[in-house]
C-alpha positions as a Markdown table, in Angstrom:
| # | Residue | x | y | z |
|---|---|---|---|---|
| 1 | Met | -59.5 | -86.9 | -55.4 |
| 2 | Val | -62.4 | -86.0 | -52.9 |
| 3 | Ala | -64.8 | -88.5 | -54.4 |
| 4 | Trp | -61.9 | -91.0 | -54.2 |
| 5 | Ser | -60.7 | -90.3 | -50.9 |
| 6 | Arg | -64.5 | -91.1 | -49.6 |
| 7 | Arg | -64.8 | -94.3 | -51.4 |
| 8 | Leu | -61.4 | -95.4 | -50.1 |
| 9 | Tyr | -62.5 | -94.6 | -46.5 |
| 10 | Glu | -65.9 | -96.2 | -47.0 |
| 11 | Leu | -63.9 | -99.4 | -48.1 |
| 12 | Arg | -61.2 | -99.3 | -45.2 |
| 13 | Asp | -62.7 | -102.2 | -43.3 |
| 14 | Thr | -63.1 | -104.5 | -46.4 |
| 15 | Val | -59.2 | -105.5 | -46.2 |
| 16 | Pro | -57.5 | -107.6 | -43.8 |
| 17 | Phe | -54.6 | -105.2 | -43.2 |
| 18 | Ile | -54.6 | -102.1 | -41.2 |
| 19 | Trp | -54.0 | -99.0 | -43.5 |
| 20 | Leu | -53.8 | -95.3 | -42.3 |
| 21 | Glu | -54.2 | -94.0 | -45.6 |
| 22 | Pro | -57.9 | -93.7 | -45.8 |
| 23 | Tyr | -58.0 | -91.5 | -42.7 |
| 24 | Leu | -55.2 | -89.4 | -44.3 |
| 25 | Phe | -56.6 | -88.6 | -47.5 |
| 26 | Phe | -60.3 | -88.5 | -46.5 |
| 27 | Met | -59.6 | -85.9 | -43.6 |
| 28 | Met | -57.1 | -84.0 | -45.9 |
| 29 | Phe | -59.3 | -83.6 | -48.9 |
| 30 | Asn | -62.4 | -82.8 | -46.7 |
| 31 | Trp | -61.4 | -80.6 | -44.2 |
| 32 | Pro | -63.8 | -77.5 | -43.9 |
| 33 | Arg | -61.5 | -74.5 | -45.1 |
| 34 | Lys | -62.4 | -71.2 | -47.1 |
| 35 | Asn | -61.1 | -72.3 | -50.4 |
| 36 | Thr | -63.3 | -75.4 | -51.2 |
| 37 | Ser | -66.9 | -76.4 | -51.1 |
| 38 | Phe | -66.5 | -80.0 | -50.1 |
| 39 | His | -67.1 | -80.1 | -46.2 |
| 40 | Leu | -67.6 | -82.9 | -44.0 |
| 41 | Arg | -70.4 | -82.5 | -41.5 |
| 42 | Pro | -68.9 | -81.7 | -38.0 |
| 43 | Thr | -69.9 | -84.9 | -36.4 |
| 44 | Glu | -68.5 | -87.2 | -39.2 |
| 45 | Leu | -65.3 | -85.3 | -39.0 |
| 46 | Asn | -65.0 | -85.9 | -35.2 |
| 47 | Ala | -66.1 | -89.5 | -35.6 |
| 48 | Ala | -63.4 | -90.2 | -38.4 |
| 49 | Leu | -60.8 | -88.4 | -36.2 |
| 50 | Arg | -61.4 | -90.7 | -33.3 |
| 51 | Gln | -61.3 | -93.8 | -35.5 |
| 52 | Trp | -58.0 | -92.5 | -36.9 |
| 53 | Lys | -56.4 | -92.4 | -33.7 |
| 54 | Glu | -57.7 | -96.0 | -32.5 |
| 55 | Thr | -56.5 | -97.2 | -35.9 |
| 56 | Tyr | -53.1 | -95.8 | -35.5 |
| 57 | Tyr | -52.8 | -97.7 | -32.1 |
| 58 | Gln | -54.0 | -101.0 | -33.6 |
| 59 | Lys | -51.1 | -100.8 | -35.9 |
| 60 | Tyr | -48.5 | -99.5 | -33.6 |
| 61 | Pro | -49.5 | -100.4 | -30.2 |
| 62 | Arg | -46.3 | -100.0 | -28.8 |
| 63 | Gln | -46.7 | -96.3 | -29.2 |
| 64 | Leu | -49.0 | -96.1 | -26.2 |
| 65 | Glu | -45.8 | -96.8 | -24.0 |
| 66 | Glu | -44.6 | -93.5 | -23.2 |
| 67 | Gly | -40.6 | -92.8 | -23.3 |
| 68 | Lys | -39.8 | -96.0 | -24.9 |
| 69 | Pro | -37.1 | -95.6 | -27.8 |
| 70 | Tyr | -38.8 | -97.4 | -30.2 |
| 71 | Arg | -41.6 | -95.0 | -30.3 |
| 72 | Arg | -42.1 | -93.6 | -33.9 |
| 73 | Thr | -41.6 | -89.8 | -35.1 |
| 74 | Asp | -44.7 | -88.5 | -36.3 |
| 75 | Asn | -43.3 | -86.8 | -39.4 |
| 76 | Thr | -45.6 | -84.2 | -41.0 |
| 77 | Lys | -46.5 | -85.1 | -44.6 |
| 78 | Phe | -48.8 | -82.6 | -45.7 |
| 79 | Phe | -50.2 | -79.1 | -45.3 |
| 80 | Leu | -53.5 | -77.3 | -46.0 |
| 81 | Ala | -52.8 | -74.5 | -48.4 |
| 82 | Asn | -54.6 | -71.4 | -50.0 |
| 83 | Gly | -54.7 | -72.9 | -53.5 |
| 84 | Ser | -57.9 | -74.5 | -55.3 |
| 85 | Asp | -58.1 | -78.4 | -56.1 |
| 86 | Met | -54.9 | -80.2 | -55.7 |
| 87 | Ala | -53.1 | -76.9 | -55.2 |
| 88 | Ser | -54.9 | -76.8 | -51.8 |
| 89 | Ile | -52.4 | -79.3 | -50.3 |
| 90 | Thr | -48.7 | -78.8 | -50.0 |
| 91 | Thr | -45.5 | -80.3 | -48.3 |
| 92 | Phe | -42.4 | -79.2 | -46.7 |
| 93 | Asp | -40.5 | -79.8 | -49.9 |
| 94 | Gln | -42.5 | -77.5 | -51.9 |
| 95 | Leu | -42.2 | -74.8 | -49.0 |
| 96 | Asp | -38.1 | -75.4 | -49.3 |
| 97 | Arg | -38.2 | -76.0 | -45.8 |
| 98 | Arg | -34.7 | -77.5 | -45.6 |
| 99 | Gln | -33.3 | -73.9 | -46.9 |
| 100 | Ile | -34.9 | -72.3 | -44.0 |
| 101 | Lys | -34.2 | -73.1 | -40.3 |
| 102 | Gly | -35.8 | -72.3 | -37.1 |
| 103 | Asp | -39.1 | -70.2 | -36.9 |
| 104 | Ala | -38.1 | -67.7 | -39.5 |
| 105 | Phe | -39.5 | -70.3 | -42.0 |
| 106 | Trp | -43.1 | -69.7 | -40.8 |
| 107 | Arg | -42.8 | -65.8 | -41.3 |
| 108 | Tyr | -41.2 | -66.6 | -44.8 |
| 109 | Pro | -43.5 | -64.4 | -47.1 |
| 110 | Arg | -43.8 | -67.3 | -49.7 |
| 111 | Val | -44.9 | -69.6 | -46.9 |
| 112 | Leu | -47.2 | -67.1 | -45.2 |
| 113 | Arg | -49.0 | -66.7 | -48.9 |
| 114 | Lys | -49.1 | -70.5 | -49.4 |
| 115 | Leu | -50.5 | -71.9 | -46.1 |
| 116 | Gln | -54.0 | -71.4 | -44.7 |
| 117 | Arg | -54.4 | -70.0 | -41.5 |
| 118 | Phe | -57.1 | -71.2 | -39.1 |
| 119 | Arg | -58.6 | -69.7 | -35.9 |
| 120 | Gly | -59.1 | -71.4 | -32.8 |
| 121 | His | -58.9 | -71.5 | -28.9 |
| 122 | Leu | -55.8 | -72.5 | -27.3 |
| 123 | Ser | -56.2 | -74.9 | -24.3 |
| 124 | His | -55.3 | -74.2 | -20.7 |
| 125 | Asp | -52.1 | -76.1 | -20.9 |
| 126 | Gly | -51.0 | -75.4 | -24.3 |
| 127 | Val | -50.9 | -78.6 | -25.9 |
| 128 | Glu | -54.1 | -78.6 | -28.4 |
| 129 | Val | -56.4 | -76.0 | -30.0 |
| 130 | Met | -60.1 | -76.1 | -30.1 |
| 131 | Val | -62.0 | -75.2 | -33.3 |
| 132 | Asn | -65.8 | -74.8 | -33.6 |
| 133 | Leu | -67.1 | -76.2 | -36.8 |
| 134 | Gln | -70.5 | -75.3 | -38.1 |
| 135 | Cys | -72.1 | -76.9 | -41.2 |
| 136 | Ala | -74.9 | -75.4 | -43.4 |
| 137 | Ser | -77.5 | -77.0 | -40.9 |
| 138 | Arg | -75.8 | -74.8 | -38.0 |
| 139 | Glu | -74.7 | -78.0 | -36.3 |
| 140 | Asp | -72.0 | -76.8 | -34.1 |
| 141 | Thr | -69.0 | -79.3 | -33.0 |
| 142 | Val | -65.7 | -78.7 | -31.3 |
| 143 | Ile | -62.8 | -80.3 | -32.9 |
| 144 | Gln | -59.4 | -80.6 | -30.7 |
| 145 | Ile | -56.1 | -80.5 | -32.5 |
| 146 | Pro | -53.0 | -81.1 | -30.8 |
| 147 | Thr | -50.2 | -78.6 | -31.3 |
| 148 | Ser | -46.8 | -79.4 | -32.8 |
| 149 | Phe | -45.1 | -78.9 | -29.6 |
| 150 | Pro | -46.2 | -77.8 | -26.1 |
| 151 | Ile | -47.0 | -73.8 | -26.0 |
| 152 | Gly | -44.9 | -72.7 | -23.0 |
| 153 | Asn | -46.0 | -69.1 | -23.3 |
| 154 | Arg | -48.7 | -69.0 | -20.5 |
| 155 | Thr | -50.3 | -65.7 | -22.0 |
| 156 | Met | -51.5 | -67.4 | -25.0 |
| 157 | Trp | -53.4 | -70.2 | -23.0 |
| 158 | Asn | -57.1 | -69.8 | -23.3 |
| 159 | Gln | -56.9 | -67.1 | -25.6 |
| 160 | Thr | -58.0 | -67.1 | -29.5 |
| 161 | Val | -54.9 | -68.3 | -31.7 |
| 162 | Phe | -54.1 | -68.6 | -35.2 |
| 163 | Phe | -52.3 | -71.5 | -36.6 |
| 164 | Val | -51.8 | -73.7 | -39.9 |
| 165 | Ile | -52.6 | -77.3 | -40.0 |
| 166 | Gly | -50.4 | -80.1 | -40.9 |
| 167 | Phe | -51.2 | -83.9 | -41.2 |
| 168 | Ser | -49.1 | -86.9 | -40.1 |
| 169 | Trp | -50.0 | -90.7 | -40.1 |
| 170 | Phe | -51.5 | -89.9 | -36.7 |
| 171 | Gly | -53.5 | -87.0 | -37.4 |
| 172 | Pro | -53.7 | -83.3 | -38.0 |
| 173 | Lys | -51.5 | -80.8 | -35.8 |
| 174 | Ala | -51.5 | -77.2 | -35.2 |
| 175 | Phe | -48.4 | -75.5 | -36.5 |
| 176 | Asp | -47.1 | -71.7 | -35.7 |
| 177 | Val | -49.3 | -71.0 | -33.1 |
| 178 | Ser | -49.7 | -67.3 | -32.5 |
| 179 | Arg | -52.0 | -64.8 | -30.9 |
| 180 | Glu | -52.1 | -62.6 | -34.1 |
| 181 | Asp | -52.6 | -63.6 | -37.6 |
| 182 | Pro | -49.3 | -62.9 | -39.5 |
| 183 | Thr | -50.9 | -62.7 | -42.9 |
| 184 | Glu | -52.3 | -59.3 | -41.8 |
| 185 | Asp | -48.9 | -58.1 | -41.9 |
| 186 | Val | -48.4 | -56.4 | -45.1 |
| 187 | Thr | -44.5 | -56.4 | -44.5 |
| 188 | Tyr | -44.5 | -60.1 | -44.3 |
| 189 | Met | -47.0 | -60.6 | -47.2 |
| 190 | Val | -44.9 | -58.6 | -49.8 |
| 191 | Ala | -43.5 | -60.4 | -52.9 |
| 192 | Asp | -40.2 | -61.8 | -52.6 |
| 193 | Asn | -37.1 | -59.7 | -53.8 |
| 194 | Gln | -35.3 | -61.9 | -56.1 |
| 195 | Asn | -32.2 | -59.6 | -55.9 |
| 196 | Gln | -31.6 | -60.1 | -52.1 |
| 197 | Lys | -30.6 | -63.3 | -50.2 |
| 198 | Pro | -33.9 | -65.2 | -49.2 |
| 199 | Met | -34.5 | -64.3 | -45.3 |
| 200 | Ser | -32.1 | -61.5 | -44.9 |
| 201 | Val | -34.3 | -59.8 | -43.0 |
| 202 | Tyr | -36.4 | -62.2 | -41.4 |
| 203 | Arg | -33.5 | -64.1 | -39.7 |
| 204 | Gln | -32.6 | -61.2 | -38.0 |
| 205 | Thr | -36.1 | -60.6 | -36.7 |
| 206 | Ala | -36.3 | -64.2 | -35.4 |
| 207 | Arg | -32.9 | -63.7 | -33.5 |
| 208 | Asn | -34.3 | -60.8 | -31.7 |
| 209 | Arg | -37.6 | -62.7 | -30.6 |
| 210 | Thr | -37.6 | -63.3 | -26.7 |
| 211 | Asp | -41.2 | -65.3 | -27.0 |
| 212 | Lys | -40.7 | -68.4 | -25.1 |
| 213 | Gly | -43.6 | -70.3 | -26.6 |
| 214 | Thr | -41.7 | -70.6 | -29.6 |
| 215 | His | -40.4 | -73.9 | -31.2 |
| 216 | Gln | -36.9 | -72.7 | -31.9 |
| 217 | Trp | -36.8 | -71.5 | -27.9 |
| 218 | Phe | -38.2 | -74.8 | -26.7 |
| 219 | Met | -35.5 | -76.7 | -28.7 |
| 220 | Gln | -32.6 | -74.5 | -27.6 |
| 221 | Gln | -33.6 | -75.3 | -23.9 |
| 222 | Leu | -34.1 | -78.8 | -24.8 |
| 223 | Asn | -30.8 | -79.6 | -26.4 |
| 224 | Pro | -28.2 | -78.9 | -24.0 |
| 225 | Ile | -29.8 | -81.1 | -21.5 |
| 226 | Val | -29.9 | -83.9 | -24.1 |
| 227 | Asp | -26.3 | -83.5 | -24.8 |
| 228 | Lys | -25.5 | -83.4 | -21.0 |
| 229 | Leu | -27.5 | -86.5 | -20.4 |
| 230 | Arg | -25.7 | -88.4 | -23.2 |
| 231 | Arg | -22.2 | -87.1 | -21.8 |
| 232 | Ile | -23.4 | -88.6 | -18.5 |
| 233 | Lys | -24.1 | -92.0 | -19.8 |
| 234 | Glu | -20.8 | -92.2 | -21.9 |
| 235 | Leu | -18.8 | -91.3 | -18.7 |
| 236 | Gln | -21.0 | -94.0 | -16.6 |
| 237 | Arg | -19.9 | -96.8 | -19.2 |
| 238 | Leu | -16.2 | -95.9 | -19.1 |
| 239 | Lys | -13.9 | -98.6 | -17.5 |
| 240 | Arg | -10.9 | -96.6 | -16.6 |
| 241 | Pro | -10.5 | -93.7 | -13.9 |
| 242 | Leu | -11.9 | -90.6 | -14.6 |
| 243 | Thr | -10.0 | -87.3 | -15.5 |
| 244 | Arg | -10.1 | -84.2 | -13.5 |
| 245 | Asp | -12.3 | -82.4 | -15.8 |
| 246 | Glu | -14.6 | -85.6 | -16.3 |
| 247 | Val | -15.2 | -85.7 | -12.6 |
| 248 | Arg | -15.9 | -82.0 | -12.4 |
| 249 | Phe | -18.5 | -82.4 | -15.4 |
| 250 | Tyr | -20.1 | -85.3 | -13.7 |
| 251 | Ala | -20.2 | -83.7 | -10.2 |
| 252 | Gly | -21.3 | -80.1 | -11.5 |
| 253 | Ser | -18.8 | -78.5 | -8.6 |
| 254 | Arg | -15.3 | -78.5 | -7.6 |
| 255 | His | -16.0 | -79.9 | -4.2 |
| 256 | Leu | -17.7 | -83.3 | -3.7 |
| 257 | Arg | -19.1 | -84.7 | -0.6 |
| 258 | Ile | -19.0 | -88.3 | 0.0 |
| 259 | Glu | -21.5 | -89.8 | 2.5 |
| 260 | Lys | -20.8 | -93.4 | 4.1 |
| 261 | Ser | -23.2 | -94.3 | 6.7 |
| 262 | His | -23.5 | -91.8 | 9.2 |
| 263 | Asn | -20.3 | -90.0 | 8.6 |
| 264 | Ser | -19.4 | -87.4 | 6.0 |
| 265 | Arg | -16.4 | -85.7 | 5.2 |
| 266 | Leu | -15.2 | -83.4 | 2.7 |
| 267 | Ile | -13.1 | -84.8 | -0.1 |
| 268 | Ser | -10.5 | -81.8 | -1.3 |
| 269 | Thr | -7.6 | -84.0 | -2.6 |
| 270 | Trp | -7.7 | -84.9 | -6.2 |
| 271 | Pro | -6.7 | -88.8 | -5.8 |
| 272 | Lys | -9.4 | -89.2 | -3.1 |
| 273 | Val | -12.0 | -87.2 | -5.2 |
| 274 | Ser | -11.2 | -89.6 | -8.4 |
| 275 | Gln | -11.2 | -92.6 | -6.1 |
| 276 | His | -14.5 | -92.1 | -4.6 |
| 277 | Cys | -16.3 | -90.6 | -7.6 |
| 278 | Asn | -15.2 | -93.5 | -9.7 |
| 279 | Met | -16.2 | -95.9 | -7.0 |
| 280 | Leu | -19.6 | -94.2 | -6.7 |
| 281 | Met | -20.3 | -94.1 | -10.3 |
| 282 | Arg | -19.8 | -97.9 | -10.5 |
| 283 | Gly | -22.4 | -98.8 | -7.9 |
| 284 | Gly | -20.0 | -98.7 | -4.8 |
| 285 | Pro | -21.5 | -97.8 | -1.3 |
| 286 | Gly | -22.0 | -94.2 | -0.3 |
| 287 | Lys | -23.6 | -91.2 | -1.9 |
| 288 | Leu | -22.5 | -88.3 | -3.9 |
| 289 | Leu | -23.6 | -85.0 | -2.9 |
| 290 | Leu | -22.9 | -81.5 | -4.5 |
| 291 | Arg | -21.9 | -78.5 | -2.4 |
| 292 | Thr | -21.3 | -75.3 | -4.7 |
| 293 | Ser | -18.2 | -73.4 | -4.0 |
| 294 | His | -18.6 | -69.5 | -3.1 |
């Protein structure tokens, strides 16, 4: 596969179509790691990563437009594992990802034993890790790998970290970024107990964590915001007068202050609140301000 992946990579420009597979297989099978002797020179690795990114945007140019609904999701296909030969590559399905939810997945003993850990330096903003690679000729090159999500824990920024490498169509990504190497903790590396339900201990550990840099914490903060925005858009599309609860949800307060020109007055009676709030939501004159009640 190593030889075939290189041959495929060398022939990538001989076809009239844009394919991402040559970059994916070439990088995945030749990435420098401890359980294989097939290593790319760091300069060749860096050049391939740069061309991979350029080719991706040639194939999907609209991905350059930030915040657009048609942007593709870069699903991770493969991970670098501790096995040899073909066993050095694994997938989410082989790791039973669907049966284990949240950050507890990365601390599951089978996952810890299977996935290979790499060492790098987290950037000053927590969005990528820098890996210093050195080949037999002592040629050093720094490879930048984006993190799977922004690391919010500022104490980890500009620090040495450990992580797992996964590959999507866009390139490699760093997953489960942590200050300590979890594979050095023997309590996580013990064999699975077949007589107990999986993750009975590790789920409890995940619930007690207060690390704000985890993916689970990030999604917990994001999901309520997304739900509220969706609800507000639904209210804005309604063609009927809002109910009392809907107005309170939209305004976020029991009291609404309606401003028209230079005059402002407190609207306290429900019919007037409903009338003005519906008028403003449908583009009428004035401005809706919030005043918290004490």
